[in-house]
Each structure stands twice: as structure tokens, then as C-alpha cells.
C-alpha positions in Angstrom: 111.7 93.8 86.6 112.9 96.8 88.6 110.8 98.0 91.5 111.3 101.4 93.2 110.1 100.8 96.7 110.9 104.0 98.5 108.3 104.5 101.3 107.3 107.8 102.8 105.2 108.1 105.9 102.4 110.7 105.3 100.6 110.0 108.6 102.1 112.6 110.8 100.2 115.6 109.7 97.5 115.9 107.0 97.4 118.8 104.6 93.6 118.4 104.6 92.0 120.6 107.2 95.3 120.5 109.1 94.2 117.4 110.8 96.7 115.3 112.8 97.0 111.5 112.5 95.1 111.2 115.8 92.3 113.4 114.5 92.1 111.4 111.3 91.9 108.1 113.3 89.1 109.6 115.4 87.3 110.7 112.3 87.6 107.2 110.9 86.4 105.6 114.1 83.4 108.0 114.3 82.4 107.2 110.7 82.7 103.5 111.3 80.6 103.8 114.5 78.0 105.9 112.6 77.8 103.1 110.0 76.9 100.6 112.8 80.3 99.0 113.2 82.1 98.2 116.4 85.2 100.4 116.1 87.5 100.7 119.1 90.8 102.6 119.1 93.4 100.6 121.0 96.2 101.8 123.3 99.5 102.3 121.4 101.5 103.5 124.3 102.9 100.2 125.7 106.6 100.1 126.3 109.1 97.4 126.9 111.4 97.3 130.0 113.8 99.7 128.4 111.2 102.3 127.6 111.0 101.5 123.9 107.6 101.7 122.3 106.2 98.3 121.5 104.7 97.7 118.1 100.9 97.9 118.2 97.8 97.8 116.1 95.4 100.7 116.8 92.0 99.6 115.7 89.6 96.8 116.6 86.9 96.7 113.8 84.0 94.3 114.3 86.3 92.0 116.3 89.3 92.1 114.0 92.5 93.9 115.1 94.2 96.0 112.5 96.0 99.3 112.0 94.7 102.5 110.4 96.6 104.4 107.9 95.3 107.8 106.8 95.9 108.2 103.1 96.6 111.9 102.6 98.4 111.9 99.3 96.4 109.5 97.1 99.3 107.0 97.3 98.3 103.5 98.5 101.4 101.4 97.6 103.6 103.1 100.2 101.0 102.8 102.9 100.7 99.1 102.1 104.4 98.6 102.3 104.5 100.5 105.6 101.7 98.5 107.1 103.0 95.1 105.8 106.3 95.9 107.5 104.4 96.8 110.7 102.5 93.5 110.6 105.8 91.6 110.1 107.3 93.4 113.1 104.3 92.6 115.3 104.2 89.0 114.3 107.9 88.7 115.2 107.4 90.2 118.7 104.0 88.7 119.6 101.9 85.7 118.8 99.5 87.8 116.8 99.5 87.5 113.0 97.6 90.4 111.6 96.0 90.2 108.1 93.9 93.3 107.9 94.6 97.0 107.3 92.2 99.9 107.4 93.0 102.8 105.0 91.1 106.0 105.8 90.6 108.6 103.1 89.5 111.9 104.5 89.4 113.7 101.1 87.2 111.4 99.0 88.6 113.0 95.8 91.9 111.1 96.5 90.3 107.7 96.1 90.5 106.0 92.8 89.8 102.3 92.6 92.0 102.0 89.5 94.9 103.6 91.4 94.3 101.4 94.4 94.4 98.2 92.2 97.5 99.5 90.5 99.2 100.2 93.9 98.2 96.7 95.2 100.0 95.3 92.1 103.0 97.5 92.9 102.9 96.3 96.5 102.9 92.6 95.4 105.7 93.2 92.9 107.9 94.9 95.5 107.2 92.2 98.1 108.1 89.5 95.5 111.2 91.2 94.3 112.5 91.7 97.8 111.3 88.2 98.9 109.2 89.8 101.7 106.2 87.8 103.0 102.9 89.5 102.4 101.0 89.7 105.7 98.2 91.9 104.5 95.3 89.8 103.3 92.4 92.3 103.5 92.3 96.1 102.9 89.4 97.9 104.4 88.8 101.3 102.7 86.9 103.9 104.7 86.1 107.0 102.7 84.9 110.1 104.5 81.2 110.4 103.8 80.7 107.0 102.2 78.0 104.8 103.6 80.0 101.5 103.5 83.4 100.0 103.9 85.1 98.8 100.7 87.1 95.6 101.3 89.7 94.3 98.9 91.6 91.0 99.0 95.3 90.8 98.4 
């Protein structure tokens, strides 16, 4: 089976409301807090002795450390591939094995559970085809305006 696994990073600037990735992360954190969750944005500015940025996870949600990805194009598979690669990099440089990812959807019309499940299957196929370990075990979906987090197992 052929798997096209081109990954594009859509986090740098959202078309929606012209929000930056930082503004989207703050919106996600605020929504989680309003829902009664403990949501702390973590420092991502740590550098090694050579001044290179160290890999970091940017969210602590109810005691679990994870990364936020703002889904701005309705494409989940590429975000999962990006975040799995990030978790792999962090595991190789630290003692921390991350298993959770938070996907924030600012424009709720971009969320489709059927599309998410299809993209999870795509993600698994790509990982198997390229013999890449799957680090992500749980996907936490935060949709702007929804009352609850939706959690999916990989």
C-alpha cells in the first residue's frame, strides 16, 4: 500500500481571525480553564549550550504534559505526523515519553469526527509503512465553544 506522507505545518499563522499560533494556544488554554481544567502553558524557550532551541511540550493539562497543535485547515493526519515526530525527538533527548496531544480547532466547522478517524487511520498507515514508532496514545480535541474535551485513543 502506498502512503503519501507529506507534512505541512499550518501552525505559524491562522487564516481564521488572523490569529497567530500563540494566540490560538492562549484561546485553547482559556477555553480549558473555563471548562474547569488545569491548563498551564509551558516555557518553550529553553536552549542548549550552543543556543539551539530544545524540543519542548507546551501544555500541562490536568497534570499531563503534551503539545498543542492548532488545526487551521481541517487536516488532522499531518498534525499527528508532526506531533508524533516531536514526541519522538523529545523522547530521544529527555527521559520523558509523551503520549498525549491536544488539537485545538478554533473554527468548529473544520471538525468532522469522520475525517478525524480517517486521518488517524492514515497516520497509523504512514507510521507502519515507514516503520515509525507511534508515540501518540491519546488525542484530546478542544473545539472552540464546545463544553467538553473529546478524547480519542490511537
